[in-house]
VOGU-3710 file (C-alpha; in Angstrom, 3 decimals, decimal comma):
1> xxxxxxxxxx> 161,695/71,526/65,293  158,357/70,449/65,341  155,249/72,815/65,454  154,585/72,378/69,021  158,001/74,144/69,918  157,440/77,141/67,482  156,459/79,450/70,793  158,747/82,205/71,866  161,740/81,429/74,131  161,297/81,325/77,528
11> xxxxxxxxxx> 162,513/82,105/81,191  162,036/78,834/83,198  162,449/78,322/86,951  162,850/74,708/88,236  162,999/74,780/92,221  163,874/71,665/94,023  165,038/70,767/97,562  168,823/70,089/96,383  170,928/70,863/93,932  172,139/67,213/93,642
21> xxxxxxxxxx> 168,149/66,265/93,134  168,129/68,483/90,286  171,165/67,215/88,667  170,757/63,470/89,083  166,699/63,457/88,356  165,919/66,155/86,090  169,106/67,243/83,823  167,671/65,299/80,724  164,604/67,546/81,333  166,680/70,552/81,628
31> xxxxxxxxxx> 168,789/69,585/78,583  165,650/69,299/76,100  164,398/72,592/77,377  167,861/74,413/76,744  167,918/72,634/73,149  164,731/74,647/72,726  166,093/77,724/73,397  164,690/78,328/76,617  166,571/80,207/79,455  166,750/77,744/82,547
41> xxxxxxxxxx> 167,085/78,982/86,365  167,531/76,509/88,851  166,780/77,181/92,668  168,179/75,271/95,272  170,150/75,353/98,323  174,006/75,097/96,923  176,046/71,727/97,126  178,640/69,703/95,198  176,509/69,828/92,149  175,678/73,269/91,973
51> xxxxxxxxxx> 178,592/73,794/89,766  177,586/71,317/87,279  174,121/72,815/87,104  176,018/75,866/86,140  178,418/74,346/83,596  175,281/72,713/81,776  173,927/76,151/81,078  171,570/76,969/83,945  171,762/80,109/86,055  171,603/79,018/89,524
61> xxxxxxxxxx> 170,195/80,973/92,637  170,884/79,894/96,153  167,904/79,216/98,470  168,215/78,370/102,419  166,139/75,441/102,907  166,259/72,637/105,305  165,032/69,412/103,697  165,213/67,256/107,009  161,823/68,004/108,329  158,866/69,773/108,496
71> xxxxxxxxxx> 158,346/73,060/110,740  155,454/75,089/108,887  156,061/78,150/111,078  159,710/78,013/110,577  159,511/77,365/106,923  157,106/80,336/106,335  160,264/82,525/105,927  161,021/80,540/102,825  157,866/82,495/101,287  159,711/85,815/101,297
81> xxxxxxxxxx> 162,984/84,162/100,065  161,245/82,500/97,304  159,442/85,783/96,412  162,599/87,767/96,289  164,531/85,247/94,155  161,222/85,050/91,835  160,671/88,697/91,763  164,385/89,216/90,520  164,098/86,359/87,955  160,705/87,510/86,656
91> xxxxxxxxxx> 160,020/84,111/85,028  157,477/82,985/82,384  156,548/79,832/84,482  157,892/77,867/87,601  158,329/74,427/87,759  158,403/73,139/91,713  159,099/69,528/92,829  159,446/68,201/96,657  157,029/69,460/99,350  158,638/72,765/100,694
101> xxxxxxxxxx> 159,011/74,401/96,910  155,357/72,995/96,188  154,125/74,916/99,029  156,046/78,030/99,935  157,181/78,524/96,447  153,805/78,287/94,902  152,575/80,892/97,336  155,475/83,268/96,543  154,662/82,863/92,876  150,966/83,321/93,228
111> xxxxxxxxxx> 151,973/86,900/94,736  153,964/87,775/91,688  151,093/86,153/89,437  153,864/83,959/87,761  152,374/80,549/86,392  153,226/77,379/88,138  153,464/73,719/87,745  154,005/71,610/90,550  154,885/67,879/90,890  154,143/65,710/94,013
121> xxxxxxxxxx> 157,275/63,429/94,350  156,149/61,990/97,474  154,086/63,140/100,468  156,639/62,747/103,126  155,854/62,131/106,984  153,286/64,496/106,841  150,730/61,786/105,526  152,373/59,060/107,351  151,950/60,837/110,760  148,955/62,440/112,696
131> xxxxxxxxxx> 149,222/65,542/114,562  149,307/69,182/114,583  152,358/69,553/112,139  150,315/66,835/109,893  147,148/69,143/110,157  149,068/72,349/109,241  150,687/70,852/106,509  147,567/69,848/104,911  146,056/73,161/105,456  149,280/74,510/103,562
141> xxxxxxxxxx> 148,628/72,080/100,619  144,854/73,014/100,438  145,948/76,886/100,461  148,862/76,654/98,187  147,557/74,478/95,734  144,590/76,613/94,663  146,853/78,492/92,430  149,329/76,069/90,133  148,118/75,631/86,484  148,971/71,914/86,690
151> xxxxxxxxxx> 149,823/69,443/89,566  151,246/66,168/88,485  151,315/63,406/90,756  153,889/60,320/90,523  151,127/57,468/91,248  147,374/56,966/91,438  147,394/56,533/94,950  148,665/59,954/96,051  146,360/61,540/92,893  143,448/59,920/94,606
161> xxxxxxxxxx> 144,102/60,997/97,923  144,792/64,902/97,061  141,339/64,692/95,286  139,413/62,903/98,221  140,843/65,450/100,739  139,955/68,364/98,536  143,382/69,648/98,133  143,757/70,006/94,369  140,875/70,219/91,741  140,202/67,666/89,512
171> xxxxxxxxxx> 140,804/69,951/86,342  144,546/70,872/87,638  145,596/67,295/88,660  147,211/65,001/86,469  149,548/61,672/86,438  153,151/61,224/85,123  155,084/58,083/85,588  157,487/59,628/88,032  160,543/61,225/86,893  160,914/58,608/84,411
181> xxxxxxxxxx> 163,941/56,375/83,692  166,573/57,197/81,013  166,339/53,378/79,349  169,685/53,813/77,677  171,587/54,762/80,473  169,955/52,038/82,836  170,305/49,263/80,286  169,601/45,583/80,675  172,929/43,659/81,063  173,252/39,964/79,993
191> xxxxxxxxxx> 171,828/38,007/83,024  174,252/36,502/85,477  173,476/35,015/88,685  176,289/35,945/91,508  178,153/33,041/93,243  176,722/34,227/96,185  173,169/36,105/96,129  173,431/39,697/96,570  170,545/41,810/98,136  171,132/45,827/97,580
201> xxxxxxxxxx> 169,205/48,364/99,427  169,497/51,734/97,552  168,489/54,643/99,906  169,336/57,690/102,245  169,594/55,942/105,821  166,452/57,367/107,564  163,617/55,338/109,174  161,034/55,983/106,294  162,868/53,742/103,929  162,460/50,619/106,025
211> xxxxxxxxxx> 166,245/50,518/106,784  165,480/49,034/110,276  163,061/46,370/108,835  165,779/45,397/106,111  168,238/44,935/109,054  165,722/42,526/111,203  165,112/41,003/107,589  168,742/40,250/107,562  169,207/39,259/110,871  166,471/36,513/110,584
221> xxxxxxxxxx> 168,072/35,244/107,160  171,409/34,854/108,575  169,988/33,140/111,493  168,558/30,748/109,152  171,569/30,141/107,493  170,926/32,007/104,414  174,086/32,417/102,545  173,831/35,779/100,715  175,517/39,585/100,683  173,471/42,316/101,760
231> xxxxxxxxxx> 174,405/45,710/100,880  173,128/49,184/101,637  174,253/52,141/99,234  173,375/55,776/100,199  174,259/58,695/102,187  174,157/58,572/106,041  171,753/61,328/107,482  172,288/61,310/111,314  170,941/64,976/111,561  167,598/64,091/109,970
241> xxxxxxxxxx> 164,612/63,990/112,348  164,087/60,242/111,494  167,976/59,914/110,590  169,976/56,421/111,529  172,550/57,186/114,129  176,207/56,724/112,983  176,928/54,387/115,861  174,133/52,155/115,096  175,335/51,918/111,527  178,975/50,757/112,545
251> xxxxxxxxxx> 177,601/48,173/114,496  175,641/46,628/111,558  179,044/46,881/109,631  181,540/45,891/112,644  179,432/42,893/113,349  179,635/41,794/109,673  175,388/42,095/109,357  175,566/44,469/106,302  178,130/45,782/103,965  178,232/49,521/103,533
261> xxxxxxxxxx> 178,940/50,683/100,169  178,898/54,540/101,319  177,653/57,042/98,394  178,429/57,135/94,626  177,657/59,556/91,706  176,736/56,404/89,375  174,831/53,525/90,967  174,870/51,349/87,698  177,693/49,010/88,658  176,359/48,573/92,092
271> xxxxxxxxxx> 173,043/47,585/90,514  174,488/45,238/87,764  176,431/43,529/90,452  173,597/42,826/92,580  170,979/40,019/92,191  167,814/41,800/93,706  167,383/45,434/94,993  165,111/45,999/97,927  163,104/48,950/99,258  161,202/48,067/102,136
281> xxxxxxxxxx> 159,737/52,042/102,272  156,952/53,301/104,195  155,628/55,365/101,161  156,994/56,781/97,669  156,085/58,660/94,903  157,679/56,757/92,134  160,927/55,422/93,542  163,845/56,196/91,392  166,098/53,501/92,651  163,373/50,811/91,849
291> xxxxxxxxxx> 162,933/52,137/88,121  166,533/52,364/87,569  166,876/48,556/89,027  163,968/47,307/86,961  165,349/49,319/83,779  168,457/47,387/84,243  166,715/44,158/84,445  166,893/43,306/88,213  164,188/41,665/90,064  162,941/43,608/93,113
301> xxxxxxxxxx> 161,739/43,189/96,808  159,426/46,213/97,777  156,877/47,052/100,229  152,982/47,109/98,870  152,614/50,773/99,355  151,699/53,656/97,156  154,655/54,230/94,791  156,371/50,891/95,085  153,409/48,837/93,813  152,892/50,954/90,727
311> xxxxxxxxxx> 156,775/50,051/89,991  156,651/46,307/91,243  153,838/43,662/90,382  153,980/40,904/92,540  155,389/37,853/91,127  155,924/39,574/87,723  159,007/41,698/88,263  159,730/41,239/91,693  157,691/40,492/95,133  155,892/42,859/97,325
321> xxxxxxxxxx> 156,028/42,728/101,317  153,827/43,795/104,065  154,439/47,314/105,545  156,728/47,102/108,662  156,795/43,611/108,678  160,509/42,476/108,879  159,143/38,620/109,177  157,112/38,917/105,488  160,249/40,926/104,110  162,677/38,113/105,240
331> xxxxxxxxxx> 160,108/35,519/103,794  160,059/37,398/100,324  163,812/37,831/100,270  164,161/34,104/100,994  161,975/33,391/97,998  164,140/35,298/95,785  167,454/33,873/96,892  166,344/29,971/96,453  164,569/31,120/93,268  165,959/29,603/89,990
341> xxxxxxxxxx> 167,787/31,377/87,263  164,929/31,047/84,789  162,541/32,760/87,059  164,958/35,413/88,142  165,743/36,370/84,493  162,158/36,397/83,520  161,311/38,809/86,285  164,270/40,994/85,243  163,024/40,940/81,629  159,362/41,876/82,577
351> xxxxxxxxxx> 160,649/44,800/84,932  162,511/45,904/81,819  159,653/45,641/79,632  157,374/47,620/82,168  159,851/50,491/82,170  160,007/50,542/78,278  156,138/50,589/78,228  155,080/52,742/81,116  157,765/54,930/82,708  160,262/55,814/79,647
361> xxxxxxxxxx> 161,852/59,250/80,796  161,348/60,727/77,489  157,487/60,163/77,772  157,655/62,212/80,856  160,020/64,858/79,406  157,291/65,215/76,436  154,516/65,761/78,695  156,436/68,454/80,539  157,259/70,154/77,496  153,678/70,126/76,300
371> xxxxxxxxx> 152,176/71,485/79,234  154,558/74,156/79,808  153,822/75,556/76,032  149,855/75,099/76,811  150,286/77,119/80,296  152,348/79,503/78,412  149,490/80,171/75,551  146,796/80,310/77,944  148,908/83,107/80,294
//
């Protein structure tokens, strides 16, 4: 163990909006903390992945939290719930990810004088829409973000926005390349173009991910005679405020417009079988699906918005299209489908190299571990 790891073991809390999120996106980080001898507590709503966190060695604490929308007045009760959980655990440090833990968990930890490190994984709809809910949410960020010892941002656009709006101090803010990607798990397979070009959208089925734009682009491409497979992989979420109705999804499938692949615990097979991964999202932190696609050597079509354009460089490892523009999305998808094999392979190799240089998960974990230890020393 290196000299930076010679501090006493700590009790560390990791709080997110779902146990699924913790297990799928933070597990290697948790394993590194457990390997150092730290006691790791996870705080999130219980789901099918909660028992896996316990099996991995975490102490799990259930919290009632609806990740489907923002209702600041209703969610204020979360402060009390987080307060009671954190008071019971008495951790040395708490790490928050996703919007509600970042705001309400931070306020609870501040009352208990527990050091906090936050991660702004994405800004959600509060920055996409204007209105009273957005205004309240911004004020909540401004209020709660006075307390963390460090706030990590996953892309420079979000980092700059928070500084410009005075939501976080420059001395507290820092950048990490998303959650990073496991380069060994998401390996680059030998190049193979499908007999029929396959586009794959990996996303929860909500409007903010650009699902309707994708569907409209598919309609246009089919009308133009483009022969390709169009697939969607990801959970349906009709109860979400911006969720897509089950009837609508069924109509897409039954009409032969798209192939719905359902959900999976391992996206690698689907990524490797695709020729291009698509994400017409309205805004992202650092989209994990695109990191995984690029690491797997797949060219990408994505919107030219924060989060996406940090992962995709136009004409280098993919193509960028205009926000909420199904015509431009269809044009970029058509360009990808008609690209020769050499160009497709080069884009895939460029994406893999970019992941190795900029988005290696090991780099993110190392930065977190160093920050945890520096915060502990200063406490």
